C-alpha positions in Angstrom: -27.1 19.3 -13.9 -27.8 17.4 -10.6 -26.2 18.4 -7.3 -24.7 16.1 -4.6 -23.5 16.7 -1.1 -19.9 16.1 0.0 -18.3 16.6 3.4 -15.2 18.7 3.6 -13.6 19.4 7.0 -16.9 18.4 8.7 -19.0 20.8 6.6 -21.5 19.6 4.0 -21.2 21.3 0.7 -23.5 21.1 -2.3 -21.5 20.6 -5.5 -22.1 19.4 -9.1 -22.3 15.7 -9.7 -19.1 15.5 -11.6 -17.2 17.4 -8.9 -18.5 15.0 -6.2 -17.5 12.0 -8.3 -14.0 13.4 -8.8 -13.7 14.1 -5.0 -14.8 10.6 -4.1 -12.6 9.0 -6.8 -9.5 10.9 -5.5 -10.2 9.7 -2.0 -10.7 6.1 -3.1 -7.5 6.2 -5.2 -5.4 7.5 -2.2 -7.0 4.9 0.1 -6.3 2.1 -2.3 -2.7 3.2 -2.8 -2.2 3.4 1.0 -3.6 -0.1 1.4 -1.3 -1.5 -1.3 1.7 0.0 0.5 0.5 -1.4 3.9 0.0 -4.9 2.4 3.4 -4.8 0.7 5.2 -3.8 3.9 3.4 -6.5 5.9 4.5 -9.2 3.4 8.0 -7.8 3.4 8.2 -7.9 7.2 6.7 -11.4 7.3 9.3 -12.6 4.8 12.2 -11.0 6.7 10.9 -12.5 10.0 10.5 -15.9 8.5 14.0 -15.9 7.0 15.5 -14.8 10.4 13.6 -17.4 12.4 14.4 -20.3 10.1 18.1 -20.4 11.0 19.0 -22.2 7.8 22.6 -21.2 6.9 22.5 -22.8 3.4 20.4 -20.0 2.0 21.9 -17.8 -0.8 21.7 -14.8 1.5 24.1 -16.3 4.0 26.5 -17.9 1.5 29.9 -16.2 1.2 30.7 -14.4 -2.1 33.7 -16.8 -2.8 31.3 -19.7 -3.5 29.2 -18.1 -6.2 31.1 -19.7 -9.1 33.8 -18.9 -11.6 
């Protein structure tokens, strides 16, 4: 079985190929999840800022509850 080198805490370690792939896959999965969260938060904040800056009082968020129908 082939060996590969991974870096853990600044030290290079020689491990089996499947262990190295698992190590890199876990890091990519965590990085991808973090990027999804960052992008979702950026879109949410952009939407909140856009709603607050538009000043349109006819939006459903600003309508009183008594006007929602029977």
